[in-house]
N, C-alpha and C positions, 0 to 999 in steps of 0.2 A: 082215212084222209090225213095227212101230217098237218099238225098244229104248230104254228112259228109265232113267236113273239119277236119283235124288234124295237130297237133304239135307234133314232137319228140325232146328231147334233154337228153342228160346225162351229167355228169361232165367232160368227157375227150373228148366229142363230136365225137367219132369216132365209135366205135363198136356198143354199144347199141343203138345209135340214128338211125343210117341206118338200122340195123336189125329190130327194133320196126316199122319204117316206111314200109319196105319192108312186113313185115308181116301183117301189117293191110291193105296195098294195094290189096295184093293177097286174104286175107281171105274176105275183103269186097266185092271183084269183084266175088267170089264164091257164096257168100251169096246174089248177085244180088244188091249190092248198088253201088251207084256213090260216090267215094271218092277222096279227094286230099290232100297229105301230104306235109306240110311244114318241113324239117330238120334244126334244128339249131346246127350246128355241130362245130368243130375246125376251119373249113375253111370258118365260117360265115353262113348265112342263104341261104340255097339250095330250089329250088322250092317255092318260098314265095307264100304265099295266097294273092290274091288281094282282094279289097274291094267288087268287083261283086262275088268273090266266096264265101265270108263270108255271104253276105246278101242273096245268093241263098241257103245257107246250111240250113238243118232242125236242125242240131246239130253240136257241136264241140267236139272232143276228144284230150286231152292233155297226152301223154304219157311222162312224164318227171320226172327226178330225181334232177333237179334243178328249181330254180324259172323261170317261164315263165309269161311274161306280158299277161294277159288274157283280158285285157280292151277292146279290139278290137272286142270281142266276146259278149259285152254286149247286153243283150236282147234274147241270145240263150242259149238254154240249153248246159251246158258245163259239161262233164265227164272227171275226172280226174284220172289218174292211174300212175303207174311206167312202165319204158321200160320193166322190166323183165316181168310184167304182160301182156303187150301188145305183148311180143314175145312167151310166154309160154301158155297164155289162150287167143290167139287173139279174137277167136269167142265168148267167153263169155263175153270179154270187149265190144266187139260191141254190142251184145245182151244187155247187162246192160245198156249201153249208151241210145240205142234206147228206152229201156222200161222206163228209167227215163225220157227221153225227152217227150214220150207220156204221162207220168203221169203227168208231168208238164203242158202240154198242156190241160189236161183234168182238171186239177185243176184251171187253168187260166179260163176255161169256166164256172166254177161253182163257189158258194160262197167259201172263203177259208175255207178249212177243214184240220186241221193239221193230219200228218201221225203218227202212233203210236210211233215212235221213237222221233217225234218233240214235244216240249212242246205246249199246246194250246196258240192260240194268241186271246187273247179277242178282241172284235170289239171296236176300239177306240171311246171314247165318244166325244162329240163336244168340241171343245176347241179352244181359239183364236189361229191362225196360225200366227198372226203378231209378237208374242212374240217369242225371240229367246232362244233355249233352249241350254244348254251345256250338252254334252253327253260325256263318257268315255267308252271304250270297249276294249276286248281282244279277239282276234281270234286264234284258235290253232287246228291243227289236228294232226292225228298219225304220218305222214312223215314230217310234218313242212315244206311244200314246197308249193306245188299248191293251195290248199284249204285255207290255212291259209291266203296268201296274196290276193286271190281273194276275200275271204269274207271280208277281211279289205276294200279293194277297193269299194266293193259294199255297205258297210254301209257308207262310205266316201261320195259316189256319192247321196245315198238316203238321208244322212241328208242335203246335198247342196240343193237338189231338195225341201226338206220340209221346207228349212230355217232355218235349226238348225247348230250347230257347234257340231264336234266330234272329239275326238282323239283317235285313235285305237293302242293297244300295240299289236304286232304280235309276238308270242311265237313259234318261227320257229326252224329249224335244226341248226342254228348258235347262239341260244339263243333268249333273248327278244330283241326286236327292237322299236323304237319310245316310249321308256318306259314311264309309267304315273308317276307323280310325286305326291306326298301328297298333295299339294296344289290344283292341277286339279283334284284329286278325291274329295277332300273337296267342291270344287266349282261346282261340276258336279250335273245336276238335275235327271240323271239317270245313271246306268251303264248297258251296253249290253255285254254278254259273249256268243260268237259264238265259241263253242268248241266242238270236239269230243274227248278231252282228258281231263283229270283232271286239273283244274285250281284252284289255292289258292284263295279263296274268303275272307280271313281274314282281308284284307286292305279295303274292300267295306261295314264294318259295318255301319247300320243306313242308307244306301242307297236304293233308288229303285232299285232293281237287276233283270234282265230279261234274263234268260238263254234258250239258244236256240242251234242249229246245225251250221256248217258252209254251210250246204246245205241250211237251212232254211234263212240265211243271204243272200246268194246268190241269192235265189229265190225271196225272199220278202222282200228286204231291208227296204223298206219305212214301210210295216206293222210291222217289228220287231221293229224299231225305235219308231212308234206310241205305240205300245203295251208297250214298257218300260216306256214311258213318261206317260201313263194313269193308270200304276199301282198304287195302293194306297201306301201311303207313310208309312214306317215302324211305327208301333204304338210305342210310348214310353213304356218301360217296367216297371213294378212296381218296387218303390225304398223302399217299406215297407218290413220288415222281412227279412227273411233268403235270398229269391232270389235278394232282394234290395242289401244286404249286399255283398254276392257273385259277383253281377254285379259291385259294386263299387270297390270290389278287382280288376276284371278284367279291368276295365277302368284304374284304377291307373297303372296297368301293361302295359297297351297299351301305356298310355303316356310315362310311362318311356322307352319303347321300341322306341317311336318316337325319343325321345330326344337322344338317343345312336349316337355316332360317327360310320362312315362306319366301320373302322377297328375293332371297338368293336362288331357290328353287326354281322361282318365277324366271328370272332372268336365265339361267342355264337352260331353261326349257325353250325359250326362244332361240337361244345360242345352238342348242342341237338341232333345231329344225331349220335353222339359217345355214348351217355349215353345208350340206348338200348342194345348196344354190351356189354358195361362193365356190365351192370345190369345181364343180362344172362349170361355171361362168370364168374362173379363173384360169384353168387350164384350156378353155376353148380360146380364150383371148391369146394364151400364150402361144397355141398352135397357129393362129393367124400372124403372128409375128414370122412366122418361117417365110411368108409371102412379103414380107416387107413390113416397116413400121407404120405405114400409110397405104394400104392396099389399093388399087384401082377401083372404083365404083363398079360392082356387077359381078367383080371377079370371087374366086373361092374364098381368097382371104378376107374380102370384105362381107361376104356372107358368113364366115366364121366370127369375124367382129361384131356383125348384127346380133348373131346367137349370143355370143357371151357378154360383150360389154352393153349393148342397148337393152336386151331382154333379160338375160340372167341377172345381172348385176342391177338392174331396175327394180329387181324383187327382193333384194337382199334387206333393205330397211322395213319395207311391209311385212315381210315373213317374220323377221325379228320381232316387230310390234305386234303383229296378229298373234304369234304363238305365246309371247307373254301374257297377253290378254286371254288368250285361251287357258293357260295355266291357271289363272286367277278364277276366272269365271266360267269355265267350260264353254260349250258351244256358244251361249250368248255374246261372249267377249270376243269372238273371232271376228266377225264383221267390221264393229267399230275399231277393232286393232288392226287390220288390214287397211282400213280406209285411213285411219290417223297416220299408221306407217307411210302410206303411199304420200300423204299431206307433208308429213314431216321430210320427206325425201324431196318433195317438190319445192318446199320453203328452204332448201339447203341446210337442213339440221343434222343430215348425215344420220350416222347410228346413234349418236347421243339423243338425237331427237325420236329415233325409233324407239329408245329404252324409254323416254319419257313419255311417249304416245302409247306404248303397249301398257304401262302402269296405270296411267290415266283410262284408257280404255277398259281395262281388266276391273278396276275398281269401281268405275262408274257404271259399269254394265251389272257387276255384282248387286250394288246397291238397288239399281233398278228393279233385276229381277227378286231380290229379297224384300224389298221395302215398299214397291210401287204395288198396291194391290187393286185389283178388278173385278167384276163381277165374275162369277165362276162361269157363266156362259162365253165370256171373252178371254177367258184363260189362256185358250190356244192363240189367240193374237199376240201375246207377249213375246215369245221367241222369234216369231217372222216380222213382227211390225213395231211393237212399243219399245222392246229393248233395243233393237238395232237403231231406230231412228232416234230416241233420245240421247243414248250412248254417242252416236256419231255425231250427232249435232253439238252436244256438249264438249266433246274432245276436240273437234274441228275448231270451235270458237275459242277454246282456252289456248289452242297451239298458235292461231292466227294472232291473237290479240295479247297473249300472255307470255307463252314459253317461246315463240317462234324466234324472236330477235336475239333474245340474251343466249339462247342455246347455240344459233348459228355463230354468233359472235365468238363464243367459246370454242366451238369447232374449228372456225377459220383460223383463230389465234393458234390453237395447238397443231393444226396442220401446217402452217405457216413456219411454226418454230422447228418441226421435225424436218420439213423439207429443206430448210436453211442451216441447220446446225452445224458446226464446226466437226472435226475428226474426232477431238477430245470429248465434246459432249455426247456425240455418237457412241463413242466406246462405254462412256459412263452409263448411259441408257442401256447399252447392251448388258453391261455388267449387272445393272439392277434388274432388268428384267429375267435374265439368265438365272439369277439367285432366287427370283421369286418362283420361277418354274419348280424349283428343287426343295424350297423350304418345308412345303406339306404335300408335295405329289398328289395332284388331284385335288386338294382342299381349296378353300376360298382364295388364298393368296396365289397359288398356282392358276386357278381359274380366272382371277383378275387380270393377271398378265396376259393370259390367252385370249380373253375377250377385249382387252385393249388393243392387242395387236391385229385381231380379226376384224375389228370394227375400223382399223384405219385402212383395210384394204379397200373398203367402199370409197375412200378418198385418195386412192391410188398411191398411198404410202406403204411400200412393201417391205423395206427394210428390217423392221420391227419383227415382222412375222418370220422372216428368216432367222434372226437372232433366237425369237422364242421356240422355234421348232428344233433348232439345234441343240438349245439348252434343255427342251424336254426329252430328246433322244439321249442325252449323255448318262443320265442316273443308272437306268438298267444296263446299258453298256458298259459303264464304269465298274458297276459291280460283278458283271460277267467276267471282265478283264481281271478283276481283283481275284475272283475264284482260280483264275488261271496263272495268276503271276504267284499266288502265295497258297498253293494247294493244302499244304499241312495246317494252315489257319482256318479252313473251313471243313465242316463235316461232307461225308458224300452225298448227303441229301441236299445241302447247300450249293455243292458243285453241279449236281443235274439241274437245279434251279436256276443256276447261272446260264446254263444252256438255253433255258426258255427264255431267260431275261434278254438275251442277245436277239431273239426273234422279236420280242416286244420292243426293243429299244430302236431297232433298224425300222420299226413299224410306227415310231412316235407315239408309243403307249407309256407315257412316263410311270403309271401305276406299277409297271414291272418291277421297280425296287422297292415298293413297298413292303411286301414281306420280310425283305433283309432289314428295312428301317424299322419294322415293329418290334423285331427281335433284339437289335442293337442300334437303337437310335442315336446314342453318344457318340458313336463312331460314323454310323452310316450318313447321318444328315450333313454334319460338317465336309464330309467328303464329297458327297453329291452337290451341295451347294457351291463348292469351291470349284468343280468341274463344269458347271453348269453357267457359272459366273464367267468362266474363262471362254467358254465356247461361244456364249451370247455376245461378249465383248469382242472377241475375234471376228465373229461373223459381221459386226458392224464396223470393225476396223478396215476388213476386206470389201466393205462395200455390197456384200451379198445382199440379194432380195429373192423374195419369194412371193408367187401369185397364188399359191394354193394355200390353205390352211391346214391342211393334213396330208398323210402320205408317206411320211419318213422320207428313208433315202430313196423310196420308188419313185419319187416326181422327179429324180434326175433323168429318167428316162423320157420325159415329156419335154420336147424341144421348147426352150425359152422359158420353161416354168421357174427355173433358178438361174439367176445371174451369177457370175464367177462360181460355177459348179465345182471347180477343182479345189479352189481356196474354200469354198464350203464345207467339202468333205475335210479338209486341213483342219478346219476350226473344230469340227465335231469331233475328229480322232485325237486332236490335242485336249479338249475337255475329257474325252473318255479317259486318256492317259493320266490326267490330274485327278481325276476320281479313284481311277484304279491304284496310283502310286499312293495317294493320301489314304485309302483305306488299308492298303497292305501295312504302312507304316503305322498306323492307329491300331492294327490287329495284333501288331508286334507288342504293345503296351499292355495287353491283358495278363492276368496270372498264368503261369504254365499249366497248371491244373485245369485250366477252362479252355484250353487250346484246341482241343479235340471234341467239346462239349458244343451243343447248340447255343448260340448266342442271341 
C-alpha cells in the first residue's frame, strides 16, 4: 500500500483548504492508499505532518493556491496542484501524482534519460570541482505558486552541494522576486531557466543558457546545474559584412537601453506595447476612408471605422498606462494601470493622462506589494485582491480629484495650438522634431520626439507623426547615399554597411546610422541632424500627415495612410540628399592619410 502525505492551503484558509483535504482523504481511502493531510488554514496548521510521516511516505501532494514551503519534502516525489483540482478531480490528481512518482523512481534506477517535454541533459564532462562557479537562474510556472518556489529552492540546494553559488529570480503570482541585476548577469558563468511559461531571455545574450522545466529542476537539480556549466560558450558572431553591421546596430541599441534611467525605461515599455495598437487602428481607419470620410452606417467602411477608431484607438491610452505600470511593478501593476488609463481616457486627459496614470499605478502597486504586510495564510490574496483593489482605488481618486482637470487643460491647449498653428510655426516645429530624431538616434532625445508625435495620434493630430518618421528615415538613407557619392572616402566595409543602411532607412530604423556615428560622430551627427531637420520641416510645410506610427516607406502602399504622399517622398529625398552632401563635404576635410582608414 502506497503512503501519501499531503498539504492543502488557500488564500482565505477556510473553505477550499478543508474541502480539498477531505476530498483527498476520502478518495485515497477508496483507492486503497494510506494518506495523511495537513491543512494550513486561517487558524494555523491543523493535523501537522511529522518527520516520521514524511520519511515513511512514498510521495507528497501539495494542493495549494498560495506558496507552501516544500523544503521538508526534499528527496520525495512532489506533485503540486490547486485546491480546486484537488476538489473536482481528486482521483485524477492522485493517479497522476502516483504515476509521476513511479516514473521518477524508475528514472532514478536507470541512467538519466530525458522525457520528451524536457530538454536533453548532456553528461557533464570532467571538470575541476574546486573552482566555485557563479550562476543565475529564473524559475516560473503557470500558477506562479508552488513549482516556481520549489524549483528555485532545489536549484539553490543543488548549487550549494556542488560548491557553486547561484541566485535565482522567481517570477511568481506577485511578480518577480529576488530580481537579477545587470552586474550579476554579467558576472555569471551560466544561466539556468527552469520555467513552464515564457521567460524573456533578451538580457542573457552571450551567456551559456540552459533551459529546462521546473519539474526537471526539482528532480535533478545537480544534473541541471552541471549541464549548464558544461555547455559550450556562445561563439562570437562574425563582425564582417551585413551580419556584422546589423550586430553592431543591435549592440549599440542594447548599450543605450542599459544606460536609460528607470522612469525612461518604464515610459518606453508602455510606448512599445502601445505601438501595435496604434499601427493597427490607424491603418484600418485609413482604409475606411476609401469608402468615404463618413461611411454609411452598416457599410463595410463603417465596420472598418468601428474596428479602428472606436475599438483600437480606445485602447491606446489604457495600454500605454497599463504597461508603464507593468514595467514598474510587474503583474500587480497591470490591472490598476489599465483601469487608470481607461479612466484617464474617459476624463479627456489623452496620452498625457495615460502617462500620469501609468506611473501612479505602477509605484502605488509597488508600494502595496512591498510594504503592505498580511498574514502568511492571506499572502495569496495580495495579487488577486489586495493590490488591485487598493492600487486602483488610489489611482482613480487621484485622477478624478487631483490630476484630471489640469492634465486635460494642458492637453487641450497643446492640441488647439497644433491644430491652429500657421505655416511658419508648423515648419519650425518640423525642424525641431526632425533635428531631435537625429541628435542621438534612438536615445532619450529621439524617443522624446517620437513619443510626442505618437501620443498626438490619439488626439487626431497627425502632421507631427509624418515629420518625425520622415526625419527618422533620413540618417541611414543619407549615410548610404554618402557611401555612393564619395566611395573613395569610405572603406569597403563601410560601403557594404551603406547598402544595409538603405534597407534600415526605408524601414524607419533610425539606428541604422549608429555605427557610422559611433566611428565618426564629429562629421556624422551634424550631417544627420541637418538632413533630418530639413525633412521634418518640409513635411510640415507640405502639410503631410501620417496615421501610422511606423512602417517607413511601406505605409505609402496603404490607401489614405499618408496624405500628400508624393510630396512626402520629396521631403524624405531632399533630407537624404542634404545629409549625403553634407557628409561628403565634411569627409573631404579629414587628413589624406586617414581617407582610406576606418573613421
